[in-house]
N, C-alpha and C positions, 0 to 999 in steps of 0.2 A: 624664411620665414613665413613665406607668405601661406602657407597651408594653416600653421598656427594660427596666425593672423586672423585668414579667412575665416576659422572654426569657430573661435572666439567672438570673431565680432557678431556671429549669428546667435550666440548663445544667451539666453533669457537668465534674468535674477537669479529665478529658481533652479536653473539651469547650472549653473556658475555658483551656486552655493551647494548642491551634491558634489561638483568635484573638489569644490574647497575642502569638503569635509575629507576627501582621499588621504592618508599620508603621502601627500606631497615635498620632499623637503630637499633643504639646500637650495642650490642656484635654478634647479626645475622648479622649484616653489618660488621665486625670485623672478625668475623668466614669467612664470604662467601669470603673478600679480602684474607683472611691468604690462603685458600684454594686454588685460585686460582693462588697467587702469588707462592703457592708450589706445584702447582698439578702436577710436574715432580720429585718430591725428593718421593725418597719411603718412609720416615718419615709422609708422607703425612696422612695413614690413622690410623696412631700411637693416641690413645686415650689422653694418655699423653703428649703426644708434643701438640697437640691440645690444651688442655684442660689449661698444664701452660701458653701457650703462651697469649691464648685468657682471660686467668684469669676468669674462670667458673668453678663449681663443675660438675663431671661427667655427673651426673643426667641432670644438667643444658645444658650443650654440647651435651648428644642426642637428648633434646627438640629441642633445633637449629637447628640438622642437619635434622631433622623431618620435622620442620617448612621447611628452606630454599627446602630441595629437594620438600614439594610440591609447593613451590613460583615458583623455574625456571619452574618445568613442566605445572605449569601452564600460566605462562607466555609463554612459548614455545608451549605450544599445549592445546591452550585456548577450545578444543573441548572435552578435556579430554579423559575418558571411554577409548574404543578397539581402538580408534584413537593416545591415549598414548602407547598403547602395542605394535602398528605398527611401532610409532616412537621411541621406547625404543630397540626397532627388528634391526630397522633400523641403529642406533648409536651404536650396539653392545655391550649393557649395557645391560649383562646377569644378575647379582643381584638384579638389578631393576627390572628386568623385571619380575622374576620370584616373586619377591616381592608385584610386582603392581599384578599381577594376582591372586595370594594367596587373598590379600587384596579385588579386586573386585569380586570377587567369595563370597566373606562372604556378600557383598551387593546384590546379586541379585536373593534373596529368594520370595520377591514378583514382582519382573518383568513380565512380560506377556511372553507367550510361544516363541514369534520368538525371543520377545529380549535374552531369555536365550542360544537359538536356535545358534546366532549369537555368544554369549559371547564364546561359549564351542567352535564353529566352529574355531573363531579366534585363541581359545589357543590351542586346538588342531595342528594347522598348525603352529602357531607358537612355539611351544615344538620342530616341525621336521624341521623349517628352521632359526635355532641357529647355531652355529659354530660345526663341528663336535663331538668336545670332552665337548660338554654341552647338547649332546643328549641323554635324560634320557628315558630309553626303559618303566620303570614303569609308569614316568609321562607322556609317550605317550599313553601306554593304557589307563590309569586311563580318561584322557580327552576324547579318544576314546568312551570311556565305558559311559560317563555320555552327552555325545553327540548322541547318539544312543537311551540313555533313556528318553532323552528330548524330541529329534527327532522322535522318533517311526516311523520311515519313510524308507521302505527298500533300496532307494537309497543310503540313509545315511550309510547304515550298509556297500553297498559294494564299497561304496566312500573309507571310513575309513580305508577296509581293504587293496584296492589297494595302497593309498596314506602310510598304515604303511609299505608293503610290499618291497616297494619302497626304503621308506627310512631305514629298517633294511638290504636292501641289498647292499647299500647304506655305510652304518656304515659297515658292514662286510665285504667288500672291501677293504675298510681304515684300518681292521684290529683292529676296536673298539668296535666290539659288543662281550660280554664274550660268547655265545652260539651261536655255527654256525647253520644257517638254515637250515632246515631238507625238503627235496624234495622241494625247491623253484620251479620246475617247473611244480610239481603237483599242488604246492597251488596254483599260476599264473594261468592252464588253471582252478582250479574249479573255481574262480574269474572270467576267462572269460566268461566259462558256463553260472555261475548267472548273468552276465552283459548282454550276449545276449537272454538270456532266461526270461529277465526283458521285462515289458512293457512299464517301463518308459525311459526317453530318455538315463538317465545316464552319462551325459558327464563328469562329474567331475571323475568319476569312470571311464572313459574311458583311458581320460588323466593320471590319474596316473597308470593303468595297462601298458597304453603304456610304462611310465617311468619304471616300474617295469621292464617291457619283455626288454626296453632298457639296462638294467643296468644288467639284468643278462647273455646275449649274448657277453655285452661288457666284464664283471669280472668273469662270471663262465664258459661259454662256450668259451672267447677271440675269439667272432666273430663279428668284430667291424662293417664288414658291413649291417649282421642281425640288429644290434644295431642300425644303420643310419638309416633303414626304418623304423622302430617302431619307432623313436624320430619324423622322419617326418608325420608318420599317426597323431600325437597331433597338429600338425599345420594345418590339412584340418578342425580339429575340429574348431576353432578358424572362418571358414568361415560359422558357423550355425547361421543365424539371433538370436541375444538377446542371445549369447553365456556365461557362467557365466562367465567369468574367467578375471581375473584385469590384469592390465599393467605390474603387476611382473610375472606373469606366462606367459605371451607372451613372453616377453623379455628373462624370464630364458630360454624358450622352443627353442627360436632361438637362445641365445646362446650356449645349448646344442648340434644345428646341428653344430655350428662351433669348437666345444669340438669332437667330435667324428671327422670331420674331420682332425682334431690333430693327435688324434687316429689311423687315418690310413694314416698319414704320408704325407698329403697335406694340407705341412705348408703356402706356399704362401696364397693356397684360404680360410684356414682357418682366418690367419691373415687380409687378406683382408676384408671375411665376419666381422668378431668382428668389425674390424672399421667401416664398414657402418652400423652395429646395433648402436654403440654406436654414432656414429655423427645423427640419427633418432631421437635423442633424444634432448629434452632441454638441456645445461649444469647441469640446476638445480635440473631437475628432479629425485623423489626419487627413481627411480630404477636405477640410475647410482652410487647411494651411495653403490651398493656393491664392494665386494671386490676381489672376488675367481675368476671370469669371466677378470676382469681386470688385475688380476695375469697371466692369462692365454695370452692374447695378450702380456704381456711383453716379455713370455718364446717363443711366436713363434714370435716376434720381433727381439729376440736377435738369435735365432735359422738360421730365412733367411737374418739375416745380416742388419736390419731395425733398427740402435742402436738408432737414433733421435728418431722413434716412442717409443721407449721402454721409453727412457729417459724423454718422453715430460706427460709420466704417472707416473714413478717414481719422478721426479718433483713436480706433485702437487696429486694425489693420499696418491702414497706412501709414500709424503715427513710429507705429515698432521700425518698421523699414526705415521711415526717416532717422531716427533716432539711431538705430545700428548701423547707418553708414552705408548699408548691405549695398554689395556696388553692381551686383544684377539687377538689383529691384530699385534700386533708387529713384532712376527717370521715370519709372511707372508709377512710382509713388507719387513725386513730385509735382507731374505734370496734372495728377489727378486734384493735385490741392491747389494747383493754379485755375484750373477750371473753374472750382468751386468760388476761390477769393474774387473772380473776374465776375462770376454771376450775382457777386453781391457788392461788385461795383469796389473792389476795394484790391485797387492794380497795383498798388506798392506791395502790399502782400503777396500777391501771384507772383510779382517781381522777383521776388525773393525767391523761391521754388524755382523760376524761370531760371535764374542764375546758379541755384543749387544744383541742379540736372544738369547744364552745359556743361559744368564741370566735371562731369560722368559721363556724358555720352560721348560716343565715341564715331565722330559723323560717315567714317567711312563703313562702318556696320551696319546701320540701321536709318534709313531714310526716312523711316515713318515717325522717330521720335525727333531727328532735327528739323522737319516739317514742323510737327506739334507745335516748339519747343518757340518754331518762329513765330509761327500765328499766337501764341499767347504771349509773346513779347511784343508785338505790334498792338495786341487787344489791350495790353497793361498802358502802355505807353499812350495809347490814344484815349484811357479812361483819367490820364494824366493832365490831357490838356497839352502834349508836345506836338504839334499840329507837324511842324517841321520835320521834326526825327521820323516822326510817323511815315511820310511823305517818303523819305530816306530810306528808309527800312522798307517800305513797299516796293518801290525801286530794284533795291540791293535784291530782296527775298526772291523777286520776278527774274532776276537776272540765276541767283542760285539753283529753283527750277529748272532754267533751261539746261541749266549744265547738268543735271541729272535725267534731262528728254524730257522733262514733264511741263511742257509749253502748254499756253493756255490751247492750243489747237486739240491736243490728245489729255489734257489733265483738267482737273475745278480745282486744282489746288491755289493756282495763282488767281483766280477770283476772288476769294476771300482778301487778297490784300488788296485789287482796285476798289472793291467795297469799302472796306476800311477808311482807306483814301478818300474814297466820295464821301463817306460821314465825316471824318474831320475838316473837311472843306467847304459841310453843311450842301451839301449838295446834294438832291435827290438821284435813284437811280437809274440809268437809261432803260430801254425795253432789254436788251440782253441782262444787263445786269439786276435785271428785276427776276427775270428769269431762273438765272443761276440763286438768287438768293433764296427761290423758293425750292432749288436743289436741294440748298445747304437744309433746308429742314427735311428733307427725308431722309429716311437708311441710317448709317453711321456717321454720316455729316451733321446728325443733329443739333449735340452740344456746339457744333459752330455755329449753327444756326441762330441756336439762342444765345451766344454771344458776339452775333451781329447782329442782334435785335436789341440786346444790353448796350452797345455802343452808339445805335441809330438814336437811341431814346435818351440817350446821355446827351446827343448833340441835335436831339429836338428836330431828327430827319424820319419824314415820313416814309414808314414801310409797306410792304403789300403784306395781307392778314393772314394768317397764317392758325390753319388749326391742328394742336397736338392733341394727339387719341392718347 
């Protein structure tokens, strides 16, 4: 039931209307209607519940599940094949995506070499464009190996090495890579030497080398200015006639420039750039179906006090995620809503979204989400005036961070709780916390800096004056 439940949950009303117009009859029709009507219920994936409701055996249920999944995909993506893989990736249907990739691989044995190369290239990139917690290093390396074997092209070797290093640097910065990358700069320089010594154009290798260098300087060396320069080099690659890059890659490259400006605390410029990028594509464009950069736009809008701009994205794109109960994206959307309501001093509403997200967030998979939810929870209770509980949460959250190796000696996370505790006690910040308060108004921390300012203002505690650009 999992594949059908997740697929149905992702559908819009218009898409369901298309499917409902098909000649689906009998038990299959009953199962489709039952799944659609209960798509937001946790029991929708329960085999026994579905079997009893529809009145079929377990074997028949699984057969109907498979038939309906195929009919839905054929209806909405009639081209099938690699178009289906790309569609599932856009829909963030991870279980369905990996299932289809496995099924398709079994059928490519007799295909021409060019088709095999295209298949493995799409799978190789898809395995790295999934949400962070779904990136599987072994699977990425598997598809890289298969692509190289089929391609037998030195340019492919360079491009796969560069893209994998960029992906794994990104995973390392998010704390989800089991083993730390050894000597990343040496690896980057080796790939760079090989690219420049090649007689081939290697544009895709250049593109991902630039991406990897930008991540290295941003997340390892903490030099965002140098990171931005590497990102700008990728934009120049798009000026080549007949370049090999698709709309997604051009869109993401432009967005990463805006994200780099965010890291440099150029908040108004970054917010405006994101807005212009989004407006340059038709509203129904596939590239606009992504959520990561729209979340960054929401944060920047909140930091700069453009609440209407933030709400415009929340009430459309993020509301659809919340309404669909999309398990992969729900935490991201709920966190965005909670930040918005806290800055409007609507602690009760913020807490509703925190509690919603906590029910979906797997603490062992993505520590950043857990930290953010704890930040927003304590902020909501602070605005509610529950001083005793805030102090209890502060101590509890500091213990949690230490258990994850994020103590005050090596991370700024814990200072957030100390500052909130000081505000609810109506105590001015000491010298150390005053400096940390300023840090929380720089780079990616700034949305929490605005939250700290909101709490301090609520308790009428004087704080250092910060100028937000």
